[in-house]
C-alpha positions as CSV (number, residue, x, y, z in Angstrom):
1,M,0.0,0.0,0.0
2,A,1.0,3.6,-0.4
3,I,1.9,6.0,2.4
4,T,-0.9,8.5,3.1
5,K,-0.5,11.9,4.6
6,T,-3.1,13.7,6.7
7,T,-2.8,17.2,8.1
8,K,-4.6,18.6,11.1
9,V,-4.7,22.1,12.5
10,K,-3.3,22.1,16.0
11,S,-3.5,25.9,16.6
12,V,-4.1,29.2,14.8
13,Q,-2.8,32.4,16.3
14,V,-3.5,35.9,15.0
15,S,-0.6,38.3,15.2
16,V,-2.0,41.8,15.0
17,L,0.6,44.2,13.4
18,D,-1.7,47.2,13.2
19,A,-4.7,47.5,15.5
20,S,-6.4,50.0,13.2
21,N,-6.1,47.6,10.2
22,Y,-6.6,43.9,10.8
23,S,-5.9,43.0,7.2
24,K,-2.2,43.4,7.9
25,S,-2.4,40.7,10.6
26,V,-0.5,37.4,10.2
27,L,-1.9,34.0,10.9
28,C,0.5,31.7,12.7
29,L,-0.4,28.1,12.2
30,T,0.8,25.0,13.9
31,L,0.0,22.0,11.7
32,V,0.5,18.3,12.5
33,D,1.3,16.0,9.6
34,T,0.8,12.2,10.0
35,Y,2.2,9.7,7.5
36,D,0.9,6.2,7.7
37,D,0.9,2.9,5.8
38,P,-0.9,0.0,7.4
39,D,1.7,-2.4,6.0
40,D,4.7,-0.6,7.6
41,S,5.3,-1.4,11.3
42,Q,7.5,1.7,11.7
43,L,4.6,4.1,10.8
44,P,2.7,6.2,11.7
45,L,5.1,9.1,11.8
46,T,3.9,12.4,13.2
47,K,5.6,15.8,12.5
48,A,4.5,19.3,13.7
49,R,5.3,22.3,11.6
50,R,4.7,26.1,11.8
51,E,3.7,28.4,9.0
52,N,3.0,32.1,8.9
53,L,0.4,33.4,6.4
54,K,0.0,37.0,5.2
55,N,-3.0,38.5,3.6
56,G,-3.1,37.6,0.0
57,T,-1.7,34.1,0.5
58,D,-3.5,31.4,-1.6
59,L,-5.3,29.4,1.1
60,T,-6.9,26.7,-1.1
61,A,-4.5,24.0,0.1
62,Y,-5.3,24.7,3.8
63,P,-8.2,23.2,5.8
64,Q,-11.5,25.1,5.7
65,L,-11.0,26.2,9.3
66,V,-7.9,28.2,8.3
67,Q,-9.7,29.7,5.4
68,D,-12.7,30.7,7.6
69,I,-10.4,32.4,10.2
70,A,-8.5,34.2,7.5
71,A,-11.7,35.5,5.9
72,T,-12.9,36.8,9.3
73,V,-9.6,38.5,10.2
74,W,-8.6,39.9,6.8
75,N,-12.0,41.1,5.6
């Protein structure tokens, strides 16, 4: 079988750079990736990563939760 990857959102923090203009805020994500193959006894493997997103970033590859938070903060 093939290795599958799933990504979950662990946290989203909003870093406000300008209190009078929230569209300049940055979203700070903590994402957890899990790689698994039922035929491999050494898996699953879990890895956390952080990403910072600015307004204008293409969010289509991110979970709907991230897209919803971005739409609320940046609009």
